[in-house]
N, C-alpha and C positions, 0 to 999 in steps of 0.2 A: 439438521447439521452439527455436528457437533463444533464444539467452539474451540479454537486455535489461540493458543496465547503465546504473545512476542514480548521479550522485555529488551526495549530501548534505551540507551543512557545516552541522554540529553547532552548538548554542549558544557553545563556545569557539571556534568559528571553524574547526575540523578539518574535512578532507574526508574523507567516507566513501563507500567505494564498497559501493554495495546492487545487489542484483539485482531485477528487477521481476517479482512473480509473477503478477499481472495488472491487469487494468483495466477498470472498468466505469462504464455511466454509472447513474444513478437521475432518471428524468424527475419521478419524484414531489416530488424536494428539488431539481431541476435543476442537479446537481453531477454530474462526472465525477470518478472516484475511481482512485486507483492504491494498492497493495498492494504492499511490498516490505519488505525484509530486508538487512542487513549480510550480505555476504561473508565477512568476514573476523572474524566473532563469533569470542570463544572457545570452544574445543571443550567446554569443561565447562560454559557456560551452554546454556539454551533458546532455542532459537529464535525471535527477538522479529519478529512481524510488525508494522510500522507502516503506516497508513493516512494518505493526505491525499488532498485533494481538489486539482484543477487544472482550467487553460483548455486545452481540446485546440487553441483555436487561437493558442495562443504557441507551438508546435511546439518545439523542442529549447531554447528561451531560457525555457520556462517556470517560474512560482513554483508552489511547492507551499505548500498550508496542511493543516499537518498538523492529523489530528481529534484532538480531545482527549475522551476518555470522560466527563471530568468537566463538560464546557459542551454536550455536543451532546444533542439531544433524544434520550430514549431508542427512540422509534419508529425514528428514523433509525442508529442506535447496531445496533439488533437487525436490521435492513435488512443495514446492513455484513456483520455477525457470521453472516448466513445466509448472503450470496451468496459469502463467503468459506468457509464449510462446505460448502456445495455444491460449489463448485470443486474443494477438497480431495478431496470424496467422488468427484467425476469422476475425478480423479486415480489413487486407489485402484482404482475398477474398472477403468480403462485398465491397470494391472498383472498 
């Protein structure tokens, strides 16, 4: 799979280079999601996955709306976690 890079600007204005792990659509929530992680994360830190919604019609200039576990409906959060876990399980099966 070809590496897909995403540049994210944090709350301090720093640009962070991230790799896209996966994207998916959830019609039941009318949303498209992107799951990504910082490429240059400190080796001592656990890999942090971040999730955001996006509008695919915006193309490369689109805006990401980060998912906040504190404000997302629990059922939507569970669906997101299930999709990520299913994807990661499929990667393990390929190895």
